C-alpha positions, 0 to 999 in steps of 0.5 A: 356857376349856378347859385345854390337855392336855399329852401323856404323852410331853411330860410325861415330857420336861418332868419330866426337864428339870425334875429336871435344872434342880433338880439344877443349882440344887442344885449351884450352891447347894452350890458357892456356899456352899462358896465363901462358907465359904472367905472369911476372915470366914466361916471365923472365924465358923464357928470361933467358932460350930462349930454345937453347941447350948449346953446345961447341962453334964451334962444331956440326955445319952443317949436313954432308952427312953421317948423312943425309943417316943415317937419311933416312935409320933409317926412312926406316928401322923403317917404316918396323919394325913398319909395321911388328911389327903391323902385328905380333900383329894381326897375328893369323895364320902365312902365312909361317914358317921359320926354321934355317938349322943349328938349326932345333928347331929354327923356327918362322913365316915368319913375325917375321923373316922379323921383325928380319932381318930388326932389324939387318939392323937397328942396323947396321945403328945405330952402323955406326951412333954412330961411325961416331957421336963420330968420327966427334964430332957431338955427341954434337948435341944430348948429353947434355953437361950442366945442363942448357939443362933442363930449356931450354927444359922446355922453348922450351916446353912452346913455342911449346905448346903456338904455339910461336915456339922457334927460332932455326936453325937445321944447327947450333944446336937443342933446349933443348927439341930436344936434350933431345928427340934425346938423349932418342931415340938414347941412351934409346929407341933404346937399350930398343927395341934391348934388349927386341926384342932379348929377345923375339926372337928365337935367344935368348939362351935356358935354359939347366940346372937350374944352367946355366948362361942362366937360371940366366939371364932369371930370371933377364930378364924374357920374360914377362918383355920384352913383357911389354916393347917392344910394348910400346917402339914401340909406343914411336917411333911412337909418336916421328915420328909423333911429329918430322915430324909435327914440321919439317913442322910447324917450317920452312919446306923448311929450315929444309928439306934442312938442313937434306936432301939438306946439306945446310943452305938455304931456297930453294926446294932442300931438299924438292924434295930429301925428296919427293923421300925418301918418294917414296922409303919408300912407295915402301918398305912398298908395297914390304914388302909382303910374295911373296917378303920376302919368296925368301929372307928368303929362302936364310937363312933357309927353308921356308914353306908357308901355302896353301891359302884357 
């Protein structure tokens, strides 16, 4: 059956109506939540649980320089991972092939090689982050230490949706919803992305005989399951980044940026300009992530054969 092609002018009209419908739904949700928050039982709940995540007193205060650097590198590598991941999904014919010099059967597209290479850098940055997080005691910022984090997270969610932002300072700690979100990103989504990505890569051990350990492992962790989880996990990262950046700017941009990038609990432009330079660096990385730059780097770790351009 031949698909029906919608004319471009009609697509624009549908797009406008779609955006208007989404805006209407958003306004409806906001006003419903504000009405809900005005009810006496909900008001009492918000008063009992204002949203702040419970933390051991005197711990996890401040943003040390290593955390700022880890945050920037995480964003930089994640951007390149998402860029290459999207390209892999839409790449029908690879522009180039990378082959291992040690294991000739280990062959993949240049885009997949770049995706894995950045994955490794992202993983190393994550390991350093986890080690320093626990070594310095800052783990209390993102690891729940009390069951009260759940009602506080619900309270924070109600306040966010009603556009009555929860009062908090990222310098001293996070609210319950932030803490659970960061915990999910670091300790749930990231390991899922790593495990499923490893399963899909050419570096995953190949099966030999049916009784082998690799064969049993592959039956326990089939490639179809990895495919079904890996891309939605990337979408979760994208959604988190959009919500995270949006709330950073909506809930006190200068103070939030200064805490993460400026290393101080103050309202000035230091963190904003450092953040701006980091955006320029990320934009440069996005532009530089092309075959003409990737191929010479990949050549150092294997044999690269580019397909002739037509």
